[in-house]
C-alpha positions in Angstrom: 0.2 -0.1 -0.1 2.8 2.5 0.6 4.9 2.2 -2.6 1.6 2.5 -4.4 0.3 5.3 -2.2 3.8 7.0 -3.0 3.5 6.3 -7.1 0.0 8.0 -6.8 1.1 11.0 -5.1 4.3 11.9 -6.1 3.0 13.6 -9.5 0.6 15.6 -7.3 3.0 16.9 -4.6 5.7 17.2 -7.6 3.4 19.8 -9.3 2.3 21.5 -5.6 5.8 22.0 -4.8 6.6 23.8 -8.4 3.7 25.7 -9.0 2.3 26.2 -5.2 3.5 29.8 -4.9 -0.5 31.0 -7.0 -2.3 31.9 -3.9 -1.8 31.8 0.0 -4.9 29.9 1.3 -5.6 30.9 5.1 -3.6 29.1 7.8 -5.3 25.7 8.9 -7.3 26.2 12.3 -6.9 22.5 12.7 -4.1 20.3 12.3 -3.3 16.9 12.5 0.2 15.3 13.9 1.0 11.6 13.9 2.7 10.0 17.1 4.2 6.5 17.9 4.6 4.5 21.5 8.3 5.4 22.6 9.7 7.6 25.0 12.1 8.4 22.1 9.3 10.7 21.4 9.1 12.8 24.9 9.5 16.0 23.5 6.4 15.5 21.2 4.7 14.1 24.8 5.3 17.4 26.0 4.2 19.7 23.3 1.2 17.7 23.3 0.2 17.7 27.2 1.3 21.5 27.7 -0.1 22.5 24.3 3.0 24.4 23.2 2.4 24.4 19.4 -1.2 26.2 20.3 0.9 28.5 22.5 3.6 29.4 20.0 0.9 29.9 17.3 -1.1 32.4 19.2 2.1 34.1 19.9 2.7 33.9 16.1 -0.8 35.5 15.6 -2.6 32.4 15.3 -4.4 32.3 18.3 -7.2 29.6 17.8 -4.9 27.0 16.7 -6.1 23.4 17.2 -3.7 20.4 17.6 -5.1 16.8 17.1 -2.1 14.0 18.4 -3.1 10.6 16.3 -1.3 7.5 17.5 0.6 5.3 15.1 2.4 2.0 15.9 4.8 2.6 13.2 6.3 5.1 10.4 4.6 3.3 7.3 1.1 3.7 8.2 2.2 7.5 9.0 3.6 8.2 6.0 0.6 6.7 4.3 -1.4 9.1 6.3 0.7 12.3 5.2 0.4 11.5 1.5 -3.3 10.7 1.3 -3.8 14.3 3.4 -5.3 12.5 6.6 -2.7 14.1 8.7 -0.7 17.2 8.3 2.6 16.5 10.5 4.4 12.9 10.8 6.8 12.4 13.5 8.6 9.8 12.7 11.9 8.4 11.8 14.5 9.8 9.9 14.6 6.9 7.2 10.8 7.6 6.6 11.5 11.1 5.6 14.4 10.8 3.5 12.4 8.1 1.5 9.5 10.7 1.0 11.8 13.5 0.4 13.4 11.2 -2.6 9.8 9.7 -3.8 8.0 13.1 -3.8 11.1 14.8 -5.3 11.7 17.1 -2.6 7.5 17.2 -2.0 8.1 16.1 1.8 10.7 18.0 3.8 11.8 17.9 7.8 10.5 20.6 10.3 12.5 19.9 13.1 14.2 16.7 15.4 13.5 16.8 18.8 16.0 13.5 19.9 19.1 11.7 18.8 18.8 8.9 21.5 20.3 5.6 20.7 18.8 2.1 19.6 19.8 -1.1 20.6 20.3 -4.5 19.0 18.9 -7.1 21.9 19.0 -10.7 21.9 17.9 -13.6 24.1 20.1 -16.2 22.6 23.3 -16.7 24.7 25.5 -17.8 21.5 24.9 -14.3 19.8 27.4 -12.1 20.8 28.3 -9.9 17.7 26.5 -9.8 14.0 28.8 -12.2 13.0 27.1 -15.0 15.3 23.3 -15.2 13.6 22.3 -17.6 11.5 20.1 -18.3 9.1 17.4 -19.3 10.9 17.7 -16.4 14.1 15.1 -13.8 13.6 15.4 -9.9 14.2 12.6 -7.9 14.5 12.6 -4.2 13.0 9.6 -2.0 12.6 9.3 -2.2 8.6 11.7 -4.5 6.7 14.7 -2.9 5.2 13.1 0.7 5.2 12.9 1.2 9.4 15.9 3.3 11.1 16.8 -0.1 12.6 16.7 -2.3 9.3 19.1 0.6 7.6 21.3 0.7 10.6 21.2 -3.2 10.9 22.7 -2.8 7.2 25.3 -0.3 7.9 26.5 -2.1 10.6 26.6 -5.7 8.6 29.1 -3.8 6.1 31.3 -2.9 9.0 31.3 -6.2 10.1 30.8 -8.7 7.1 32.9 -6.1 4.6 32.2 -4.0 1.8 28.9 -4.7 -0.1 27.9 -7.0 2.4 25.6 -4.6 3.8 22.3 -6.6 3.2 23.6 -9.9 4.8 21.4 -10.1 7.6 18.3 -8.7 5.6 16.9 -12.2 5.1 17.1 -12.5 9.0 14.9 -9.6 9.7 10.4 -9.6 10.4 8.6 -7.1 10.6 6.9 -6.4 14.0 6.1 -3.2 15.9 7.9 -2.5 19.3 5.7 -3.8 21.5 4.5 -7.0 19.6 8.6 -7.7 18.9 8.9 -7.1 22.9 5.9 -9.6 23.4 8.0 -11.8 21.0 11.2 -11.6 23.1 9.7 -12.5 26.3 8.0 -15.8 25.1 11.2 -18.1 25.2 9.1 -20.3 22.2 9.0 -17.6 19.8 10.9 -17.9 16.6 12.0 -14.2 17.4 14.5 -14.1 19.9 16.5 -10.8 18.6 14.6 -7.3 18.8 16.6 -3.9 17.2 14.6 -2.2 19.7 13.7 1.2 21.1 13.2 2.9 24.7 11.5 2.2 26.6 11.4 -1.6 25.4 14.7 -1.9 25.2 15.3 -1.0 29.2 12.3 -3.4 30.0 13.4 -6.2 27.7 16.7 -6.4 29.2 15.7 -5.9 32.9 12.9 -8.8 32.3 13.6 -11.2 29.8 16.1 -13.7 31.2 19.6 -13.6 29.1 18.3 -10.5 27.4 21.5 -8.9 26.9 22.8 -5.8 23.9 24.8 -7.3 20.8 24.9 -3.7 18.9 23.5 0.1 19.8 23.5 2.6 17.3 26.3 4.6 18.8 28.3 2.0 17.9 27.6 2.7 13.7 27.2 6.1 13.6 29.4 8.5 15.8 27.6 11.6 17.3 24.2 10.0 17.3 21.1 9.5 15.1 18.3 11.6 15.1 15.3 9.2 15.7 11.9 12.1 16.4 11.8 14.1 13.1 8.9 15.9 12.0 7.8 16.6 8.6 5.3 17.8 6.1 4.5 18.3 2.5 6.1 21.5 1.0 2.7 22.2 0.1 1.4 22.3 4.0 4.6 24.3 4.6 3.8 27.1 2.2 0.3 27.6 3.3 1.0 27.2 6.9 4.2 29.1 7.5 3.1 30.1 11.2 2.6 26.8 11.9 5.6 25.8 10.6 7.1 28.7 12.6 5.3 27.3 16.0 6.0 23.7 15.8 10.1 24.6 15.5 9.2 27.3 18.4 7.4 24.3 20.6 10.2 21.7 19.8 12.9 23.9 21.2 10.7 25.0 24.1 9.7 21.2 24.9 13.5 19.9 24.5 14.5 22.8 27.1 11.5 21.5 29.6 12.5 17.7 29.3 16.1 18.8 30.4 15.2 20.7 33.0 12.0 18.8 34.3 12.7 15.4 33.3 10.5 13.9 36.2 7.5 15.8 35.2 8.2 15.2 31.7 8.2 11.1 32.2 4.8 11.6 34.2 3.3 13.3 31.2 4.5 10.4 28.8 3.3 7.5 31.5 0.2 9.3 31.5 -0.7 9.9 27.9 1.2 6.6 26.1 -0.5 4.0 28.8 3.2 2.9 29.8 3.0 0.4 32.9 6.4 1.0 33.7 7.1 2.3 36.7 8.0 6.2 37.1 10.9 5.1 39.3 12.3 2.5 36.3 11.6 5.3 33.7 13.8 7.7 35.4 16.3 5.1 35.8 16.4 4.4 31.8 16.5 8.3 31.1 19.9 8.2 33.6 21.3 5.7 30.6 24.0 6.7 28.3 23.0 8.5 25.9 19.2 8.9 27.1 19.3 12.4 27.6 19.9 13.4 24.4 17.2 15.5 23.2 18.2 18.2 20.2 16.5 19.8 17.7 19.2 20.0 15.5 19.3 16.9 13.0 22.4 14.5 13.7 23.8 11.7 11.3 21.7 12.4 8.7 24.1 12.5 5.9 25.9 9.6 7.0 22.0 7.7 6.9 21.2 9.4 3.6 24.4 8.3 1.9 23.6 4.6 2.9 20.3 4.3 1.7 21.6 6.0 -1.5 23.9 3.4 -1.3 21.9 0.4 -1.6 19.2 1.9 -3.8 16.6 3.1 -1.4 17.1 6.6 -2.6 17.1 7.2 -6.2 18.8 10.8 -5.2 21.9 11.3 -3.0 21.1 14.8 -1.6 24.3 16.8 -1.1 23.5 18.7 2.1 21.2 17.7 4.8 19.2 21.3 4.0 18.2 19.9 1.0 15.4 17.4 2.4 14.6 20.1 5.4 12.2 22.8 4.8 14.5 26.3 4.4 13.3 27.6 7.6 15.0 25.0 9.4 18.8 26.0 8.0 19.7 28.0 11.3 19.4 24.3 13.3 23.0 23.7 12.7 22.7 20.1 11.8 24.6 17.2 9.9 
């Protein structure tokens, strides 16, 4: 469905990007933004709970903006919703932004990021210590096969481990499962999925509660300096017609990131309330003290390394020359990479 939707909408988005300067419509008074069930999206939780986008929009002259937040279990469904105009802004992984930017010829671009926390590959199988220990029958759960952040990181790590051109060596091992389902599979010793390229808070829960669960690999080992996870992006047509809303999203993200850093416990309490996560506040706070877990930032991190790999393996037809090509011009001051 995702690929067919892309093909059906590329032409329309391309025309919109090229000829969208005709007449400016009034900015929308109600927008919908997607969200996902992970503490990677903690600043977005704060934005939702404290209505920071609405607050910033009012300061910019849009006093009646209403923001609806829609939960999606993965980025693929969220991007489908964007392309079919059922949502206005997607908050998902960097790979989904790059894929849509490429397929729509610039008709989709990033607004801002708000986290660059590490994601880790976890296995309950004692014999699996490194990537070289995976056998053909060992299954690895990723959110979306081949194009999710975890799937692409696994390809990058495979090439580092097995040599140039060996990026796809473990692709046949991957199976598609959302993080909650993958965590459930990992907790079942009889389930064929014994490894999960996880994300917070699922990785913390797996390491704490599943016998034998251990870290095989971290994204911090693959991309030095970190990789942006939570990325907000939209169509260039929406951005053109709603410039104050875009400015409000950036300002709200900056405010939320600072709030998370200075009011971590209150932020975690908001996350627990809105996400339904049953993890205790004390455990969530302990998780936030793990290495890299407070790496919330609005500047894109590691995106060009990620994009270069996606182009090399044929996921992207166009290789960007700079990160500013796939982010809106208003984001240029974020000083990303």
